VEXLO-360696 format. One record per atom (N, C-alpha, C, O): residue number from 0; residue in three letters; atom name; x, y, z. Coordinates in Angstrom, 3 decimals, m for minus. Example, Ala and Ser with C-alpha at 12.3 -4.5 7.8 and 13.67 -1.06 7.14 Angstrom:
2
k: 0	r: ALA	a: N	px: 13.190	py: m5.690	pz: 7.800
k: 0	r: ALA	a: CA	px: 12.300	py: m4.500	pz: 7.800
k: 0	r: ALA	a: C	px: 13.200	py: m3.300	pz: 7.800
k: 0	r: ALA	a: O	px: 14.236	py: m3.319	pz: 8.465
k: 1	r: SER	a: N	px: 12.850	py: m2.250	pz: 7.080
k: 1	r: SER	a: CA	px: 13.670	py: m1.060	pz: 7.140
k: 1	r: SER	a: C	px: 12.900	py: 0.030	pz: 7.870
k: 1	r: SER	a: O	px: 13.409	py: 1.138	pz: 8.039
***
This chain:
94
k: 0	r: MET	a: N	px: 3.447	py: m58.266	pz: 20.917
k: 0	r: MET	a: CA	px: 3.392	py: m57.186	pz: 21.884
k: 0	r: MET	a: C	px: 2.422	py: m57.608	pz: 22.988
k: 0	r: MET	a: O	px: 1.255	py: m57.894	pz: 22.718
k: 1	r: ASN	a: N	px: 2.900	py: m57.645	pz: 24.213
k: 1	r: ASN	a: CA	px: 2.018	py: m58.027	pz: 25.314
k: 1	r: ASN	a: C	px: 1.284	py: m56.802	pz: 25.851
k: 1	r: ASN	a: O	px: 1.541	py: m55.673	pz: 25.431
k: 2	r: LEU	a: N	px: 0.392	py: m57.038	pz: 26.761
k: 2	r: LEU	a: CA	px: m0.465	py: m55.972	pz: 27.280
k: 2	r: LEU	a: C	px: 0.322	py: m54.908	pz: 28.032
k: 2	r: LEU	a: O	px: 0.017	py: m53.722	pz: 27.911
k: 3	r: GLU	a: N	px: 1.333	py: m55.310	pz: 28.812
k: 3	r: GLU	a: CA	px: 2.107	py: m54.328	pz: 29.576
k: 3	r: GLU	a: C	px: 2.859	py: m53.377	pz: 28.648
k: 3	r: GLU	a: O	px: 2.925	py: m52.174	pz: 28.901
k: 4	r: THR	a: N	px: 3.424	py: m53.922	pz: 27.577
k: 4	r: THR	a: CA	px: 4.132	py: m53.083	pz: 26.617
k: 4	r: THR	a: C	px: 3.168	py: m52.114	pz: 25.946
k: 4	r: THR	a: O	px: 3.487	py: m50.942	pz: 25.741
k: 5	r: PHE	a: N	px: 1.992	py: m52.616	pz: 25.607
k: 5	r: PHE	a: CA	px: 0.986	py: m51.768	pz: 24.978
k: 5	r: PHE	a: C	px: 0.575	py: m50.630	pz: 25.912
k: 5	r: PHE	a: O	px: 0.463	py: m49.480	pz: 25.488
k: 6	r: LEU	a: N	px: 0.353	py: m50.959	pz: 27.190
k: 6	r: LEU	a: CA	px: m0.058	py: m49.919	pz: 28.139
k: 6	r: LEU	a: C	px: 1.038	py: m48.882	pz: 28.348
k: 6	r: LEU	a: O	px: 0.752	py: m47.688	pz: 28.435
k: 7	r: LEU	a: N	px: 2.296	py: m49.329	pz: 28.429
k: 7	r: LEU	a: CA	px: 3.399	py: m48.380	pz: 28.566
k: 7	r: LEU	a: C	px: 3.505	py: m47.498	pz: 27.330
k: 7	r: LEU	a: O	px: 3.743	py: m46.295	pz: 27.446
k: 8	r: PHE	a: N	px: 3.329	py: m48.085	pz: 26.147
k: 8	r: PHE	a: CA	px: 3.375	py: m47.323	pz: 24.907
k: 8	r: PHE	a: C	px: 2.257	py: m46.289	pz: 24.876
k: 8	r: PHE	a: O	px: 2.475	py: m45.154	pz: 24.452
k: 9	r: ALA	a: N	px: 1.067	py: m46.668	pz: 25.318
k: 9	r: ALA	a: CA	px: m0.071	py: m45.754	pz: 25.330
k: 9	r: ALA	a: C	px: 0.168	py: m44.605	pz: 26.302
k: 9	r: ALA	a: O	px: m0.221	py: m43.469	pz: 26.031
k: 10	r: GLN	a: N	px: 0.810	py: m44.898	pz: 27.439
k: 10	r: GLN	a: CA	px: 1.086	py: m43.840	pz: 28.405
k: 10	r: GLN	a: C	px: 2.156	py: m42.886	pz: 27.875
k: 10	r: GLN	a: O	px: 2.068	py: m41.677	pz: 28.085
k: 11	r: ASP	a: N	px: 3.159	py: m43.422	pz: 27.194
k: 11	r: ASP	a: CA	px: 4.220	py: m42.583	pz: 26.650
k: 11	r: ASP	a: C	px: 3.714	py: m41.672	pz: 25.538
k: 11	r: ASP	a: O	px: 4.218	py: m40.563	pz: 25.358
k: 12	r: ALA	a: N	px: 2.729	py: m42.136	pz: 24.805
k: 12	r: ALA	a: CA	px: 2.213	py: m41.348	pz: 23.689
k: 12	r: ALA	a: C	px: 1.238	py: m40.277	pz: 24.155
k: 12	r: ALA	a: O	px: 0.658	py: m39.580	pz: 23.322
k: 13	r: GLY	a: N	px: 1.046	py: m40.130	pz: 25.407
k: 13	r: GLY	a: CA	px: 0.156	py: m39.104	pz: 25.917
k: 13	r: GLY	a: C	px: m1.313	py: m39.472	pz: 25.803
k: 13	r: GLY	a: O	px: m2.169	py: m38.595	pz: 25.924
k: 14	r: GLY	a: N	px: m1.629	py: m40.722	pz: 25.577
k: 14	r: GLY	a: CA	px: m3.010	py: m41.164	pz: 25.511
k: 14	r: GLY	a: C	px: m3.623	py: m41.063	pz: 24.121
k: 14	r: GLY	a: O	px: m4.710	py: m41.595	pz: 23.892
k: 15	r: ASP	a: N	px: m2.947	py: m40.388	pz: 23.181
k: 15	r: ASP	a: CA	px: m3.507	py: m40.241	pz: 21.841
k: 15	r: ASP	a: C	px: m3.645	py: m41.588	pz: 21.137
k: 15	r: ASP	a: O	px: m4.632	py: m41.835	pz: 20.443
k: 16	r: VAL	a: N	px: m2.667	py: m42.444	pz: 21.317
k: 16	r: VAL	a: CA	px: m2.716	py: m43.761	pz: 20.686
k: 16	r: VAL	a: C	px: m3.834	py: m44.586	pz: 21.309
k: 16	r: VAL	a: O	px: m4.560	py: m45.288	pz: 20.605
k: 17	r: ALA	a: N	px: m3.970	py: m44.503	pz: 22.605
k: 17	r: ALA	a: CA	px: m5.021	py: m45.262	pz: 23.291
k: 17	r: ALA	a: C	px: m6.400	py: m44.805	pz: 22.830
k: 17	r: ALA	a: O	px: m7.299	py: m45.624	pz: 22.640
k: 18	r: VAL	a: N	px: m6.563	py: m43.510	pz: 22.653
k: 18	r: VAL	a: CA	px: m7.844	py: m42.989	pz: 22.176
k: 18	r: VAL	a: C	px: m8.097	py: m43.479	pz: 20.757
k: 18	r: VAL	a: O	px: m9.213	py: m43.878	pz: 20.423
k: 19	r: GLY	a: N	px: m7.074	py: m43.450	pz: 19.931
k: 19	r: GLY	a: CA	px: m7.220	py: m43.920	pz: 18.561
k: 19	r: GLY	a: C	px: m7.567	py: m45.392	pz: 18.498
k: 19	r: GLY	a: O	px: m8.430	py: m45.792	pz: 17.716
k: 20	r: ILE	a: N	px: m6.909	py: m46.207	pz: 19.309
k: 20	r: ILE	a: CA	px: m7.200	py: m47.640	pz: 19.338
k: 20	r: ILE	a: C	px: m8.595	py: m47.880	pz: 19.897
k: 20	r: ILE	a: O	px: m9.316	py: m48.756	pz: 19.418
k: 21	r: GLY	a: N	px: m8.975	py: m47.114	pz: 20.900
k: 21	r: GLY	a: CA	px: m10.314	py: m47.242	pz: 21.466
k: 21	r: GLY	a: C	px: m11.388	py: m46.914	pz: 20.440
k: 21	r: GLY	a: O	px: m12.400	py: m47.610	pz: 20.348
k: 22	r: LEU	a: N	px: m11.169	py: m45.860	pz: 19.675
k: 22	r: LEU	a: CA	px: m12.131	py: m45.505	pz: 18.624
k: 22	r: LEU	a: C	px: m12.174	py: m46.570	pz: 17.534
k: 22	r: LEU	a: O	px: m13.246	py: m46.894	pz: 17.023
k: 23	r: LEU	a: N	px: m11.018	py: m47.111	pz: 17.180
k: 23	r: LEU	a: CA	px: m10.973	py: m48.179	pz: 16.185
k: 23	r: LEU	a: C	px: m11.756	py: m49.400	pz: 16.653
k: 23	r: LEU	a: O	px: m12.520	py: m49.984	pz: 15.884
k: 24	r: LEU	a: N	px: m11.567	py: m49.786	pz: 17.914
k: 24	r: LEU	a: CA	px: m12.310	py: m50.923	pz: 18.465
k: 24	r: LEU	a: C	px: m13.808	py: m50.628	pz: 18.531
k: 24	r: LEU	a: O	px: m14.628	py: m51.506	pz: 18.264
k: 25	r: TYR	a: N	px: m14.158	py: m49.410	pz: 18.882
k: 25	r: TYR	a: CA	px: m15.562	py: m49.028	pz: 18.942
k: 25	r: TYR	a: C	px: m16.213	py: m49.168	pz: 17.576
k: 25	r: TYR	a: O	px: m17.274	py: m49.779	pz: 17.452
k: 26	r: PHE	a: N	px: m15.588	py: m48.608	pz: 16.556
k: 26	r: PHE	a: CA	px: m16.174	py: m48.674	pz: 15.220
k: 26	r: PHE	a: C	px: m16.142	py: m50.081	pz: 14.640
k: 26	r: PHE	a: O	px: m17.016	py: m50.442	pz: 13.852
k: 27	r: ALA	a: N	px: m15.143	py: m50.884	pz: 15.018
k: 27	r: ALA	a: CA	px: m15.120	py: m52.277	pz: 14.577
k: 27	r: ALA	a: C	px: m16.291	py: m53.040	pz: 15.197
k: 27	r: ALA	a: O	px: m16.970	py: m53.802	pz: 14.509
k: 28	r: CYS	a: N	px: m16.525	py: m52.841	pz: 16.476
k: 28	r: CYS	a: CA	px: m17.663	py: m53.504	pz: 17.130
k: 28	r: CYS	a: C	px: m18.985	py: m53.000	pz: 16.554
k: 28	r: CYS	a: O	px: m19.917	py: m53.782	pz: 16.368
k: 29	r: PHE	a: N	px: m19.073	py: m51.720	pz: 16.275
k: 29	r: PHE	a: CA	px: m20.276	py: m51.148	pz: 15.680
k: 29	r: PHE	a: C	px: m20.524	py: m51.755	pz: 14.304
k: 29	r: PHE	a: O	px: m21.664	py: m52.074	pz: 13.964
k: 30	r: GLY	a: N	px: m19.472	py: m51.916	pz: 13.514
k: 30	r: GLY	a: CA	px: m19.602	py: m52.506	pz: 12.185
k: 30	r: GLY	a: C	px: m20.062	py: m53.955	pz: 12.245
k: 30	r: GLY	a: O	px: m20.912	py: m54.375	pz: 11.460
k: 31	r: VAL	a: N	px: m19.502	py: m54.714	pz: 13.174
k: 31	r: VAL	a: CA	px: m19.915	py: m56.114	pz: 13.338
k: 31	r: VAL	a: C	px: m21.379	py: m56.186	pz: 13.765
k: 31	r: VAL	a: O	px: m22.134	py: m57.021	pz: 13.268
k: 32	r: ALA	a: N	px: m21.774	py: m55.316	pz: 14.680
k: 32	r: ALA	a: CA	px: m23.168	py: m55.304	pz: 15.129
k: 32	r: ALA	a: C	px: m24.110	py: m54.925	pz: 13.987
k: 32	r: ALA	a: O	px: m25.200	py: m55.486	pz: 13.875
k: 33	r: MET	a: N	px: m23.708	py: m53.993	pz: 13.150
k: 33	r: MET	a: CA	px: m24.539	py: m53.603	pz: 12.006
k: 33	r: MET	a: C	px: m24.676	py: m54.757	pz: 11.022
k: 33	r: MET	a: O	px: m25.773	py: m55.021	pz: 10.529
k: 34	r: LEU	a: N	px: m23.578	py: m55.446	pz: 10.730
k: 34	r: LEU	a: CA	px: m23.637	py: m56.580	pz: 9.807
k: 34	r: LEU	a: C	px: m24.502	py: m57.704	pz: 10.361
k: 34	r: LEU	a: O	px: m25.273	py: m58.321	pz: 9.627
k: 35	r: LEU	a: N	px: m24.371	py: m57.966	pz: 11.650
k: 35	r: LEU	a: CA	px: m25.191	py: m58.999	pz: 12.279
k: 35	r: LEU	a: C	px: m26.668	py: m58.608	pz: 12.239
k: 35	r: LEU	a: O	px: m27.522	py: m59.450	pz: 11.962
k: 36	r: GLY	a: N	px: m26.970	py: m57.362	pz: 12.506
k: 36	r: GLY	a: CA	px: m28.350	py: m56.887	pz: 12.451
k: 36	r: GLY	a: C	px: m28.937	py: m56.989	pz: 11.049
k: 36	r: GLY	a: O	px: m30.086	py: m57.395	pz: 10.881
k: 37	r: LEU	a: N	px: m28.148	py: m56.620	pz: 10.044
k: 37	r: LEU	a: CA	px: m28.619	py: m56.737	pz: 8.662
k: 37	r: LEU	a: C	px: m28.827	py: m58.195	pz: 8.263
k: 37	r: LEU	a: O	px: m29.791	py: m58.518	pz: 7.569
k: 38	r: ALA	a: N	px: m27.928	py: m59.073	pz: 8.698
k: 38	r: ALA	a: CA	px: m28.077	py: m60.489	pz: 8.380
k: 38	r: ALA	a: C	px: m29.328	py: m61.069	pz: 9.034
k: 38	r: ALA	a: O	px: m30.068	py: m61.820	pz: 8.398
k: 39	r: LEU	a: N	px: m29.567	py: m60.728	pz: 10.295
k: 39	r: LEU	a: CA	px: m30.755	py: m61.233	pz: 10.984
k: 39	r: LEU	a: C	px: m32.041	py: m60.673	pz: 10.380
k: 39	r: LEU	a: O	px: m33.044	py: m61.382	pz: 10.291
k: 40	r: THR	a: N	px: m32.017	py: m59.418	pz: 9.968
k: 40	r: THR	a: CA	px: m33.189	py: m58.834	pz: 9.316
k: 40	r: THR	a: C	px: m33.451	py: m59.497	pz: 7.973
k: 40	r: THR	a: O	px: m34.601	py: m59.774	pz: 7.632
k: 41	r: GLY	a: N	px: m32.406	py: m59.752	pz: 7.214
k: 41	r: GLY	a: CA	px: m32.549	py: m60.452	pz: 5.946
k: 41	r: GLY	a: C	px: m33.096	py: m61.859	pz: 6.125
k: 41	r: GLY	a: O	px: m33.952	py: m62.299	pz: 5.358
k: 42	r: PHE	a: N	px: m32.598	py: m62.573	pz: 7.147
k: 42	r: PHE	a: CA	px: m33.092	py: m63.918	pz: 7.445
k: 42	r: PHE	a: C	px: m34.565	py: m63.874	pz: 7.836
k: 42	r: PHE	a: O	px: m35.349	py: m64.724	pz: 7.414
k: 43	r: TRP	a: N	px: m34.938	py: m62.885	pz: 8.640
k: 43	r: TRP	a: CA	px: m36.327	py: m62.719	pz: 9.090
k: 43	r: TRP	a: C	px: m37.254	py: m62.492	pz: 7.893
k: 43	r: TRP	a: O	px: m38.310	py: m63.116	pz: 7.796
k: 44	r: ILE	a: N	px: m36.859	py: m61.600	pz: 6.986
k: 44	r: ILE	a: CA	px: m37.674	py: m61.325	pz: 5.800
k: 44	r: ILE	a: C	px: m37.753	py: m62.556	pz: 4.903
k: 44	r: ILE	a: O	px: m38.813	py: m62.857	pz: 4.355
k: 45	r: TRP	a: N	px: m36.636	py: m63.269	pz: 4.749
k: 45	r: TRP	a: CA	px: m36.616	py: m64.481	pz: 3.933
k: 45	r: TRP	a: C	px: m37.601	py: m65.512	pz: 4.474
k: 45	r: TRP	a: O	px: m38.309	py: m66.152	pz: 3.698
k: 46	r: MET	a: N	px: m37.656	py: m65.682	pz: 5.800
k: 46	r: MET	a: CA	px: m38.564	py: m66.670	pz: 6.378
k: 46	r: MET	a: C	px: m40.026	py: m66.230	pz: 6.242
k: 46	r: MET	a: O	px: m40.898	py: m67.078	pz: 6.052
k: 47	r: ILE	a: N	px: m40.315	py: m64.935	pz: 6.334
k: 47	r: ILE	a: CA	px: m41.679	py: m64.453	pz: 6.126
k: 47	r: ILE	a: C	px: m42.116	py: m64.753	pz: 4.691
k: 47	r: ILE	a: O	px: m43.212	py: m65.265	pz: 4.462
k: 48	r: VAL	a: N	px: m41.258	py: m64.434	pz: 3.739
k: 48	r: VAL	a: CA	px: m41.586	py: m64.674	pz: 2.330
k: 48	r: VAL	a: C	px: m41.707	py: m66.170	pz: 2.059
k: 48	r: VAL	a: O	px: m42.622	py: m66.597	pz: 1.356
k: 49	r: ASP	a: N	px: m40.803	py: m66.962	pz: 2.603
k: 49	r: ASP	a: CA	px: m40.844	py: m68.410	pz: 2.410
k: 49	r: ASP	a: C	px: m42.131	py: m69.001	pz: 2.965
k: 49	r: ASP	a: O	px: m42.772	py: m69.830	pz: 2.319
k: 50	r: CYS	a: N	px: m42.500	py: m68.577	pz: 4.150
k: 50	r: CYS	a: CA	px: m43.729	py: m69.082	pz: 4.767
k: 50	r: CYS	a: C	px: m44.957	py: m68.639	pz: 3.982
k: 50	r: CYS	a: O	px: m45.859	py: m69.441	pz: 3.739
k: 51	r: ALA	a: N	px: m44.999	py: m67.381	pz: 3.587
k: 51	r: ALA	a: CA	px: m46.166	py: m66.862	pz: 2.878
k: 51	r: ALA	a: C	px: m46.330	py: m67.483	pz: 1.496
k: 51	r: ALA	a: O	px: m47.454	py: m67.653	pz: 1.024
k: 52	r: SER	a: N	px: m45.236	py: m67.818	pz: 0.850
k: 52	r: SER	a: CA	px: m45.346	py: m68.326	pz: m0.514
k: 52	r: SER	a: C	px: m45.353	py: m69.845	pz: m0.611
k: 52	r: SER	a: O	px: m45.900	py: m70.382	pz: m1.574
k: 53	r: ASN	a: N	px: m44.770	py: m70.554	pz: 0.341
k: 53	r: ASN	a: CA	px: m44.639	py: m72.008	pz: 0.221
k: 53	r: ASN	a: C	px: m45.438	py: m72.829	pz: 1.228
k: 53	r: ASN	a: O	px: m45.663	py: m74.020	pz: 1.012
k: 54	r: GLU	a: N	px: m45.859	py: m72.224	pz: 2.298
k: 54	r: GLU	a: CA	px: m46.607	py: m72.957	pz: 3.320
k: 54	r: GLU	a: C	px: m47.992	py: m73.302	pz: 2.777
k: 54	r: GLU	a: O	px: m48.679	py: m72.422	pz: 2.260
k: 55	r: PRO	a: N	px: m48.421	py: m74.569	pz: 2.882
k: 55	r: PRO	a: CA	px: m49.765	py: m74.916	pz: 2.401
k: 55	r: PRO	a: C	px: m50.845	py: m74.241	pz: 3.245
k: 55	r: PRO	a: O	px: m50.666	py: m74.005	pz: 4.440
k: 56	r: SER	a: N	px: m51.941	py: m73.945	pz: 2.612
k: 56	r: SER	a: CA	px: m53.036	py: m73.238	pz: 3.293
k: 56	r: SER	a: C	px: m54.034	py: m74.225	pz: 3.896
k: 56	r: SER	a: O	px: m55.224	py: m74.169	pz: 3.586
k: 57	r: GLU	a: N	px: m53.570	py: m75.105	pz: 4.732
k: 57	r: GLU	a: CA	px: m54.445	py: m76.067	pz: 5.408
k: 57	r: GLU	a: C	px: m54.753	py: m75.530	pz: 6.803
k: 57	r: GLU	a: O	px: m53.860	py: m75.414	pz: 7.642
k: 58	r: GLY	a: N	px: m55.992	py: m75.209	pz: 7.040
k: 58	r: GLY	a: CA	px: m56.368	py: m74.650	pz: 8.338
k: 58	r: GLY	a: C	px: m55.770	py: m73.275	pz: 8.515
k: 58	r: GLY	a: O	px: m55.764	py: m72.454	pz: 7.598
k: 59	r: ASN	a: N	px: m55.270	py: m73.043	pz: 9.704
k: 59	r: ASN	a: CA	px: m54.678	py: m71.741	pz: 10.023
k: 59	r: ASN	a: C	px: m53.162	py: m71.806	pz: 10.150
k: 59	r: ASN	a: O	px: m52.552	py: m70.889	pz: 10.699
k: 60	r: ASP	a: N	px: m52.547	py: m72.870	pz: 9.654
k: 60	r: ASP	a: CA	px: m51.099	py: m73.033	pz: 9.816
k: 60	r: ASP	a: C	px: m50.303	py: m71.869	pz: 9.241
k: 60	r: ASP	a: O	px: m49.395	py: m71.353	pz: 9.892
k: 61	r: LYS	a: N	px: m50.638	py: m71.458	pz: 8.034
k: 61	r: LYS	a: CA	px: m49.878	py: m70.391	pz: 7.390
k: 61	r: LYS	a: C	px: m49.994	py: m69.090	pz: 8.179
k: 61	r: LYS	a: O	px: m48.993	py: m68.413	pz: 8.409
k: 62	r: ILE	a: N	px: m51.193	py: m68.743	pz: 8.588
k: 62	r: ILE	a: CA	px: m51.411	py: m67.494	pz: 9.332
k: 62	r: ILE	a: C	px: m50.693	py: m67.530	pz: 10.676
k: 62	r: ILE	a: O	px: m50.066	py: m66.552	pz: 11.083
k: 63	r: ILE	a: N	px: m50.790	py: m68.656	pz: 11.354
k: 63	r: ILE	a: CA	px: m50.145	py: m68.770	pz: 12.670
k: 63	r: ILE	a: C	px: m48.634	py: m68.664	pz: 12.539
k: 63	r: ILE	a: O	px: m47.998	py: m67.962	pz: 13.324
k: 64	r: TRP	a: N	px: m48.043	py: m69.350	pz: 11.558
k: 64	r: TRP	a: CA	px: m46.593	py: m69.282	pz: 11.386
k: 64	r: TRP	a: C	px: m46.143	py: m67.878	pz: 10.998
k: 64	r: TRP	a: O	px: m45.112	py: m67.406	pz: 11.477
k: 65	r: ILE	a: N	px: m46.895	py: m67.215	pz: 10.145
k: 65	r: ILE	a: CA	px: m46.520	py: m65.841	pz: 9.787
k: 65	r: ILE	a: C	px: m46.584	py: m64.936	pz: 11.009
k: 65	r: ILE	a: O	px: m45.699	py: m64.103	pz: 11.207
k: 66	r: LEU	a: N	px: m47.616	py: m65.088	pz: 11.831
k: 66	r: LEU	a: CA	px: m47.712	py: m64.286	pz: 13.054
k: 66	r: LEU	a: C	px: m46.573	py: m64.580	pz: 14.022
k: 66	r: LEU	a: O	px: m46.029	py: m63.667	pz: 14.642
k: 67	r: VAL	a: N	px: m46.211	py: m65.862	pz: 14.152
k: 67	r: VAL	a: CA	px: m45.085	py: m66.222	pz: 15.022
k: 67	r: VAL	a: C	px: m43.808	py: m65.567	pz: 14.517
k: 67	r: VAL	a: O	px: m43.055	py: m64.990	pz: 15.301
k: 68	r: ILE	a: N	px: m43.557	py: m65.653	pz: 13.212
k: 68	r: ILE	a: CA	px: m42.337	py: m65.070	pz: 12.644
k: 68	r: ILE	a: C	px: m42.327	py: m63.552	pz: 12.806
k: 68	r: ILE	a: O	px: m41.299	py: m62.971	pz: 13.150
k: 69	r: VAL	a: N	px: m43.463	py: m62.914	pz: 12.560
k: 69	r: VAL	a: CA	px: m43.508	py: m61.445	pz: 12.633
k: 69	r: VAL	a: C	px: m43.354	py: m60.949	pz: 14.067
k: 69	r: VAL	a: O	px: m42.585	py: m60.020	pz: 14.316
k: 70	r: PHE	a: N	px: m44.076	py: m61.553	pz: 15.015
k: 70	r: PHE	a: CA	px: m44.079	py: m61.013	pz: 16.372
k: 70	r: PHE	a: C	px: m42.912	py: m61.478	pz: 17.240
k: 70	r: PHE	a: O	px: m42.569	py: m60.810	pz: 18.216
k: 71	r: VAL	a: N	px: m42.300	py: m62.605	pz: 16.904
k: 71	r: VAL	a: CA	px: m41.172	py: m63.079	pz: 17.716
k: 71	r: VAL	a: C	px: m39.847	py: m62.767	pz: 17.013
k: 71	r: VAL	a: O	px: m38.780	py: m63.135	pz: 17.503
k: 72	r: SER	a: N	px: m39.918	py: m62.095	pz: 15.876
k: 72	r: SER	a: CA	px: m38.760	py: m61.601	pz: 15.135
k: 72	r: SER	a: C	px: m37.864	py: m62.741	pz: 14.682
k: 72	r: SER	a: O	px: m38.351	py: m63.787	pz: 14.253
k: 73	r: TRP	a: N	px: m36.547	py: m62.538	pz: 14.776
k: 73	r: TRP	a: CA	px: m35.619	py: m63.525	pz: 14.224
k: 73	r: TRP	a: C	px: m35.635	py: m64.832	pz: 14.998
k: 73	r: TRP	a: O	px: m35.253	py: m65.868	pz: 14.452
k: 74	r: ILE	a: N	px: m36.066	py: m64.814	pz: 16.256
k: 74	r: ILE	a: CA	px: m36.176	py: m66.071	pz: 17.012
k: 74	r: ILE	a: C	px: m37.317	py: m66.908	pz: 16.435
k: 74	r: ILE	a: O	px: m37.181	py: m68.123	pz: 16.291
k: 75	r: GLY	a: N	px: m38.433	py: m66.272	pz: 16.106
k: 75	r: GLY	a: CA	px: m39.536	py: m66.967	pz: 15.457
k: 75	r: GLY	a: C	px: m39.142	py: m67.481	pz: 14.085
k: 75	r: GLY	a: O	px: m39.559	py: m68.566	pz: 13.681
k: 76	r: ALA	a: N	px: m38.336	py: m66.702	pz: 13.363
k: 76	r: ALA	a: CA	px: m37.849	py: m67.145	pz: 12.056
k: 76	r: ALA	a: C	px: m36.948	py: m68.365	pz: 12.192
k: 76	r: ALA	a: O	px: m37.011	py: m69.281	pz: 11.372
k: 77	r: ALA	a: N	px: m36.113	py: m68.379	pz: 13.222
k: 77	r: ALA	a: CA	px: m35.238	py: m69.537	pz: 13.452
k: 77	r: ALA	a: C	px: m36.058	py: m70.768	pz: 13.847
k: 77	r: ALA	a: O	px: m35.754	py: m71.881	pz: 13.416
k: 78	r: ILE	a: N	px: m37.083	py: m70.572	pz: 14.654
k: 78	r: ILE	a: CA	px: m37.958	py: m71.696	pz: 15.029
k: 78	r: ILE	a: C	px: m38.633	py: m72.254	pz: 13.782
k: 78	r: ILE	a: O	px: m38.692	py: m73.470	pz: 13.596
k: 79	r: TYR	a: N	px: m39.138	py: m71.376	pz: 12.933
k: 79	r: TYR	a: CA	px: m39.774	py: m71.825	pz: 11.688
k: 79	r: TYR	a: C	px: m38.763	py: m72.566	pz: 10.814
k: 79	r: TYR	a: O	px: m39.074	py: m73.623	pz: 10.266
k: 80	r: TYR	a: N	px: m37.568	py: m72.021	pz: 10.685
k: 80	r: TYR	a: CA	px: m36.544	py: m72.611	pz: 9.814
k: 80	r: TYR	a: C	px: m36.140	py: m74.012	pz: 10.275
k: 80	r: TYR	a: O	px: m35.983	py: m74.914	pz: 9.452
k: 81	r: PHE	a: N	px: m35.970	py: m74.198	pz: 11.586
k: 81	r: PHE	a: CA	px: m35.486	py: m75.481	pz: 12.090
k: 81	r: PHE	a: C	px: m36.587	py: m76.475	pz: 12.430
k: 81	r: PHE	a: O	px: m36.337	py: m77.680	pz: 12.439
k: 82	r: VAL	a: N	px: m37.807	py: m75.999	pz: 12.712
k: 82	r: VAL	a: CA	px: m38.882	py: m76.905	pz: 13.131
k: 82	r: VAL	a: C	px: m39.842	py: m77.198	pz: 11.985
k: 82	r: VAL	a: O	px: m40.045	py: m78.361	pz: 11.637
k: 83	r: ARG	a: N	px: m40.427	py: m76.181	pz: 11.401
k: 83	r: ARG	a: CA	px: m41.496	py: m76.395	pz: 10.418
k: 83	r: ARG	a: C	px: m40.984	py: m76.592	pz: 8.993
k: 83	r: ARG	a: O	px: m41.488	py: m77.455	pz: 8.274
k: 84	r: ARG	a: N	px: m40.009	py: m75.820	pz: 8.582
k: 84	r: ARG	a: CA	px: m39.566	py: m75.851	pz: 7.194
k: 84	r: ARG	a: C	px: m39.101	py: m77.242	pz: 6.751
k: 84	r: ARG	a: O	px: m39.505	py: m77.674	pz: 5.672
k: 85	r: PRO	a: N	px: m38.281	py: m77.968	pz: 7.514
k: 85	r: PRO	a: CA	px: m37.886	py: m79.311	pz: 7.065
k: 85	r: PRO	a: C	px: m39.068	py: m80.268	pz: 6.919
k: 85	r: PRO	a: O	px: m39.085	py: m81.100	pz: 6.012
k: 86	r: LYS	a: N	px: m40.055	py: m80.152	pz: 7.806
k: 86	r: LYS	a: CA	px: m41.242	py: m81.010	pz: 7.709
k: 86	r: LYS	a: C	px: m42.032	py: m80.671	pz: 6.455
k: 86	r: LYS	a: O	px: m42.515	py: m81.568	pz: 5.764
k: 87	r: ARG	a: N	px: m42.170	py: m79.371	pz: 6.153
k: 87	r: ARG	a: CA	px: m42.893	py: m78.954	pz: 4.959
k: 87	r: ARG	a: C	px: m42.188	py: m79.419	pz: 3.695
k: 87	r: ARG	a: O	px: m42.840	py: m79.888	pz: 2.762
k: 88	r: ILE	a: N	px: m40.882	py: m79.297	pz: 3.651
k: 88	r: ILE	a: CA	px: m40.133	py: m79.721	pz: 2.482
k: 88	r: ILE	a: C	px: m40.239	py: m81.227	pz: 2.293
k: 88	r: ILE	a: O	px: m40.370	py: m81.698	pz: 1.163
k: 89	r: ALA	a: N	px: m40.184	py: m81.996	pz: 3.386
k: 89	r: ALA	a: CA	px: m40.309	py: m83.452	pz: 3.286
k: 89	r: ALA	a: C	px: m41.708	py: m83.861	pz: 2.827
k: 89	r: ALA	a: O	px: m41.860	py: m84.803	pz: 2.050
k: 90	r: ALA	a: N	px: m42.725	py: m83.150	pz: 3.310
k: 90	r: ALA	a: CA	px: m44.105	py: m83.529	pz: 2.984
k: 90	r: ALA	a: C	px: m44.553	py: m83.017	pz: 1.606
k: 90	r: ALA	a: O	px: m45.232	py: m83.734	pz: 0.871
k: 91	r: TYR	a: N	px: m44.176	py: m81.784	pz: 1.259
k: 91	r: TYR	a: CA	px: m44.705	py: m81.176	pz: 0.041
k: 91	r: TYR	a: C	px: m43.631	py: m80.916	pz: m1.018
k: 91	r: TYR	a: O	px: m43.959	py: m80.590	pz: m2.159
k: 92	r: GLY	a: N	px: m42.373	py: m81.053	pz: m0.658
k: 92	r: GLY	a: CA	px: m41.303	py: m80.873	pz: m1.618
k: 92	r: GLY	a: C	px: m41.043	py: m79.443	pz: m2.042
k: 92	r: GLY	a: O	px: m40.431	py: m79.213	pz: m3.084
k: 93	r: LYS	a: N	px: m41.494	py: m78.476	pz: m1.256
k: 93	r: LYS	a: CA	px: m41.203	py: m77.063	pz: m1.591
k: 93	r: LYS	a: C	px: m41.013	py: m76.250	pz: m0.347
k: 93	r: LYS	a: O	px: m40.762	py: m75.048	pz: m0.428
***
């Protein structure tokens, strides 16, 4: 079904179908946004716990990384995951 056929069908139905499809798309986008938000929040919490429990306490590294993760949110968690975590695992094995 191409777009022109869909638009003609929506006009013939008095707009009820278009409203229904619009609501379906709205709730689908809302659901995807909720799942993405939950996934990012879970990743953020995982990185806070990982840093707090596995980061060695040499100097202020642990405190600084926890502050970066907490205040920069999921972007800070991604920076920790891709920059610091592989180095820590290679150096300390955890």
